[in-house]
C-alpha positions in Angstrom: 15.6 -12.4 11.0 13.7 -10.2 13.5 14.3 -6.5 13.0 15.5 -4.4 15.9 12.9 -2.8 18.1 12.2 0.8 17.2 10.3 3.2 19.5 7.0 4.1 17.8 7.6 7.8 18.6 10.7 7.7 16.4 8.8 6.3 13.5 5.9 8.8 13.8 8.4 11.6 14.0 9.5 10.9 10.4 8.2 13.1 7.6 4.4 13.3 7.6 2.3 10.2 7.1 2.0 8.9 3.5 -1.2 7.1 4.0 -3.9 6.5 6.6 -6.5 3.8 6.1 -9.1 1.9 8.2 -9.0 -1.8 7.5 -12.4 -2.8 6.0 -14.1 -6.1 6.9 -13.5 -7.5 3.4 -9.7 -7.5 3.9 -10.0 -10.2 6.5 -8.9 -13.7 5.7 -10.2 -17.0 7.1 -8.2 -16.3 10.3 -10.1 -13.1 10.9 -7.1 -10.8 10.5 -5.9 -8.7 7.5 -4.9 -10.9 4.6 -1.3 -10.6 3.6 -2.1 -9.3 0.1 -3.5 -6.1 1.6 -0.2 -5.3 3.3 1.4 -4.9 -0.1 -1.6 -2.9 -1.4 -1.4 -0.5 1.6 2.4 0.0 1.0 1.8 0.4 -2.7 -0.8 3.1 -2.1 1.5 4.8 0.3 4.3 4.6 -2.3 2.0 6.5 -4.8 1.8 9.4 -2.3 5.5 9.2 -1.6 6.2 9.7 -5.4 3.8 12.6 -5.6 5.7 14.4 -2.8 8.9 13.8 -4.7 7.2 15.4 -7.7 7.0 12.1 -9.7 3.4 12.7 -10.5 1.3 10.9 -13.1 1.4 14.1 -15.2 5.2 14.2 -15.0 5.5 10.6 -16.1 3.0 11.0 -18.9 4.7 14.2 -20.2 8.2 12.7 -20.0 7.3 9.1 -20.9 8.8 7.8 -17.7 7.7 5.6 -14.8 9.1 3.7 -11.9 9.6 0.0 -11.2 9.9 -1.9 -8.0 13.0 -4.1 -8.5 12.9 -5.9 -5.2 11.0 -5.8 -1.9 10.5 -7.5 1.3 7.7 -7.3 3.9 8.4 -8.1 7.5 5.1 -8.9 9.3 5.4 -7.9 13.0 1.9 -7.7 14.6 -1.5 -8.8 13.6 -3.9 -6.3 12.0 -7.7 -6.6 12.4 -10.6 -5.2 10.5 -11.5 -1.8 11.9 -7.9 -1.0 12.8 -6.6 2.4 11.6 -3.2 2.1 9.9 -0.7 4.8 8.9 2.4 4.5 6.8 5.7 6.4 7.2 8.8 6.1 5.1 12.6 6.6 5.3 15.3 6.5 2.6 18.3 4.2 3.0 20.4 5.1 -0.1 20.0 6.5 -3.6 22.0 6.1 -6.8 21.6 7.8 -10.2 18.7 5.4 -11.1 17.5 3.8 -7.9 16.3 4.4 -4.4 16.3 2.0 -1.5 13.8 2.8 1.3 11.9 1.4 4.2 8.2 2.0 5.0 6.7 1.4 8.4 3.1 0.3 8.9 1.8 1.7 12.2 -1.3 0.3 13.7 -2.7 3.5 15.3 -5.5 1.6 17.0 -3.2 -0.6 18.9 -0.2 1.8 19.0 2.2 -0.8 17.5 4.4 -1.2 14.5 2.6 -3.8 12.4 4.9 -4.3 9.5 7.9 -3.0 7.6 8.4 -2.9 3.8 11.9 -2.6 2.4 12.1 -1.7 -1.3 14.5 -0.9 -4.1 12.8 1.1 -6.8 14.1 2.4 -10.1 13.3 5.3 -12.3 12.5 4.2 -15.8 12.4 5.3 -19.4 9.0 3.9 -20.7 10.0 4.2 -24.4 13.2 2.1 -24.0 11.6 0.1 -21.1 14.9 0.4 -19.2 16.0 2.1 -16.0 17.2 5.7 -16.4 18.8 8.4 -14.3 16.5 10.4 -12.1 16.0 13.9 -13.5 18.2 16.5 -11.7 15.3 18.1 -9.7 14.1 14.6 -8.6 17.6 13.6 -7.6 17.9 16.8 -5.6 14.6 16.0 -3.8 15.8 12.5 -3.0 19.1 13.7 -1.7 17.4 16.4 0.5 15.1 13.7 2.0 18.1 11.4 2.6 20.0 14.3 4.2 17.0 15.2 6.4 16.7 11.6 7.7 20.5 11.3 8.2 20.0 13.4 11.4 18.0 10.6 13.0 19.6 8.8 15.9 18.6 5.3 14.7 19.5 3.3 11.7 16.9 2.2 9.2 16.5 -1.6 9.8 17.4 -3.3 6.5 17.6 -7.0 5.6 21.1 -6.6 4.2 20.6 -8.4 0.9 19.2 -5.6 -1.2 20.3 -2.1 -2.1 21.2 0.2 -4.9 24.0 -0.8 -7.3 26.9 1.4 -8.4 27.9 4.7 -6.8 25.3 5.7 -4.3 24.6 8.3 -1.6 23.9 7.0 1.9 23.3 8.9 5.1 26.2 9.1 7.4 26.3 9.8 11.1 26.1 13.5 11.9 29.5 15.1 12.1 30.9 16.6 15.3 29.4 20.0 15.0 25.9 18.9 14.0 26.5 18.9 10.3 24.8 16.4 8.1 27.1 14.7 5.5 26.3 12.6 2.5 29.0 10.3 1.3 29.3 8.6 -2.1 29.7 4.9 -1.6 30.4 1.9 -3.8 28.8 -1.4 -3.0 
């Protein structure tokens, strides 16, 4: 399914970039464009920066014996990327629950001024001792809700595939209320 068209200016107006990289020659495949495995690597590196900004640092995880796990993801390839192109990654939350967050990342080709790919992901916070998902610590949950609330003011919906999301009660952005308020609603899938 082809995602809806999103104006590039709307994507680049999201929170600051999470990654910027110039595609090296050795990322090219036999067709001369960036091999598909590097898309996931770029999104993964951007995810590391996203987690740092949410205060889920390696030190935090080490001290608390926690981590995070991608439970599901999907990459939608939209435009060809070539060696030498400069790429930037932006992200937007879709919903969060006590243990999981559902978000979309956007790979912008700054050289060609196009959206090259989108990455949709459900990620869980984890207890590394029990090797199970666990609730986000309160300050992290607060950071996630603040990010979700910030992006709920946008005038465009995050394009999602419709088959993945968080389970159980969750918080999802609603449309802004009549007087410019931003609301978060608890939802059940």
